[in-house]
C-alpha positions as CSV (number, residue, x, y, z in Angstrom):
1,M,27.5,-3.2,9.0
2,S,23.3,-3.1,8.6
3,R,21.9,-1.3,5.3
4,Q,18.2,0.2,5.2
5,P,15.9,-1.4,2.3
6,E,13.2,0.2,0.4
7,V,10.5,1.8,2.3
8,L,7.3,2.8,0.7
9,W,4.7,4.8,2.7
10,A,0.8,6.2,2.5
11,Q,-1.6,7.4,4.9
12,R,-5.3,7.3,5.9
13,S,-6.9,9.7,8.7
14,D,-6.3,6.5,11.0
15,K,-3.2,4.8,9.8
16,V,0.0,4.4,8.2
17,Y,0.9,1.8,5.6
18,L,4.1,0.8,5.2
19,T,5.5,-1.7,2.7
20,V,9.2,-3.0,3.3
21,S,10.9,-4.4,0.4
22,L,12.9,-7.0,1.6
23,P,12.4,-10.6,-0.4
24,D,12.7,-13.7,1.1
25,A,13.9,-12.2,5.1
26,K,14.3,-13.8,8.1
27,D,14.5,-13.3,11.3
28,I,11.9,-10.0,10.9
29,S,11.5,-7.5,13.9
30,V,8.8,-5.0,14.4
31,K,8.7,-2.8,17.5
32,C,6.1,0.2,17.2
33,E,5.9,2.9,20.2
34,A,3.3,4.8,21.6
35,E,6.0,8.4,21.5
36,G,5.6,7.3,17.1
37,V,8.9,5.8,17.2
38,F,8.9,3.0,14.8
39,S,11.6,0.1,14.4
40,F,12.3,-2.8,11.8
41,S,15.4,-5.2,11.7
42,A,15.5,-8.6,9.4
43,V,18.1,-10.7,8.1
44,G,18.1,-10.4,4.4
45,V,18.8,-13.2,1.8
46,S,22.5,-13.2,1.7
47,G,23.1,-13.0,5.5
48,E,23.3,-9.2,5.7
49,P,21.2,-7.2,8.4
50,F,18.8,-4.7,7.8
51,N,17.1,-2.1,9.7
52,F,15.9,1.4,10.3
53,T,13.9,3.5,13.1
54,L,11.5,6.3,12.2
55,Q,10.3,8.6,14.5
56,F,6.3,9.6,13.1
57,Y,4.9,12.8,12.9
58,G,2.7,12.0,15.5
59,N,2.1,9.3,18.3
60,I,0.5,5.4,17.2
61,A,-1.1,3.2,19.3
62,P,1.1,0.2,19.7
63,Q,-1.8,-2.7,20.1
64,G,-3.3,-1.2,16.9
65,C,0.5,-2.3,14.8
66,K,-0.4,-5.1,12.5
67,T,2.4,-7.0,10.6
68,K,2.0,-9.2,7.4
69,I,5.0,-11.1,6.2
70,G,5.2,-11.9,2.1
71,L,7.6,-13.2,0.2
72,R,8.9,-10.1,-1.2
73,N,7.8,-7.3,1.1
74,I,6.5,-7.2,4.6
75,L,3.4,-4.8,5.3
76,C,3.2,-2.9,8.3
77,S,-0.5,-1.1,9.2
78,I,0.2,1.4,11.8
79,Q,-2.7,2.8,13.9
80,K,-2.5,6.5,14.5
81,E,-3.4,7.6,18.3
82,Q,-5.3,10.5,16.7
83,K,-7.7,10.4,13.9
84,G,-6.3,12.8,11.7
85,W,-3.8,13.4,8.4
86,W,-0.1,13.9,9.3
87,A,1.6,17.0,7.0
88,R,4.1,14.4,6.5
89,L,5.7,10.9,7.6
90,L,8.4,11.9,10.1
91,K,8.6,14.4,12.9
92,S,12.1,16.1,11.6
93,E,11.2,18.4,8.7
94,E,14.7,17.9,7.1
95,K,14.2,15.9,3.5
96,P,13.6,12.0,4.8
97,A,16.2,9.6,3.5
98,P,16.4,8.4,0.0
99,Y,14.9,4.8,1.3
100,I,11.6,6.0,1.8
101,K,9.7,6.6,-0.9
102,V,5.6,7.4,-1.2
103,D,3.7,4.1,-2.3
104,W,1.4,5.7,-4.9
105,N,-0.4,2.6,-5.0
106,K,-2.0,3.2,-2.0
107,W,-2.0,7.0,-1.6
108,C,-5.2,8.5,-1.0
109,D,-5.9,12.7,-0.4
110,E,-7.6,13.5,2.3
111,D,-10.8,14.4,0.3
112,D,-10.8,10.8,-1.7
113,E,-10.6,8.8,1.7
114,E,-14.6,8.4,1.9
115,S,-14.6,7.3,-2.0
116,D,-11.5,5.3,-2.4
117,T,-13.0,2.0,-1.3
118,N,-15.5,1.5,-4.3
119,L,-13.6,2.4,-7.5
120,V,-15.9,1.0,-9.8
121,S,-19.5,1.2,-8.8
122,D,-22.2,-1.6,-9.4
123,D,-23.6,-0.3,-12.4
124,D,-20.1,0.0,-14.4
125,A,-19.3,-3.5,-13.3
126,A,-21.6,-4.8,-15.7
127,E,-19.5,-3.2,-18.9
128,Y,-16.5,-5.1,-17.8
129,T,-17.6,-8.3,-17.0
130,G,-20.1,-9.0,-20.2
131,D,-23.1,-9.1,-18.1
132,N,-25.2,-6.6,-20.4
133,E,-27.5,-8.0,-23.0
134,E,-25.5,-7.0,-26.0
135,S,-22.9,-9.5,-24.7
136,S,-22.1,-12.7,-26.8
137,D,-23.2,-16.2,-25.9
138,D,-18.8,-16.1,-24.9
139,E,-18.8,-16.1,-20.8
140,G,-17.0,-12.7,-20.3
141,M,-16.3,-11.8,-24.0
142,L,-16.9,-8.3,-25.1
143,Y,-18.7,-7.9,-28.0
144,L,-17.0,-7.1,-31.0
145,P,-18.6,-6.5,-34.0
146,D,-17.6,-8.8,-37.6
147,L,-15.7,-5.8,-39.4
148,E,-15.9,-8.3,-42.7
149,K,-19.7,-8.0,-42.5
150,A,-19.8,-4.5,-41.6
151,R,-18.0,-3.5,-44.9
152,G,-19.7,-5.4,-47.1
153,N,-17.4,-8.1,-48.2
């Protein structure tokens, strides 16, 4: 009997991101269909089969689906057919299966999408790298005053 790996998802107006948590997976197969059907199958490290199929809320562009296989997980970037925010991941209004969870590390709200590319502005970067004129001679070290001298000891 096959099992389902943990699947984390997030979206942007033009893409859906899926992260399949399956360390050391083999024989990975990902299939994207224009009608919004996403199929995944792989063999786990112990030889057990993992697979799932998702019917997305909207249609997708199969040629815009990209997969990156890492040691611990499989990252899938899925191009939406039409730009826009989906109300949910799946077409079904039922609660998603327990193995499907929101990827809060990649999550972005509609109104935050334009500003998420540069979380630290160039002005703020100097504070963190020690590039301002108050920094010490040690490269990259933050300035910390000598507390003994400040107390008068």
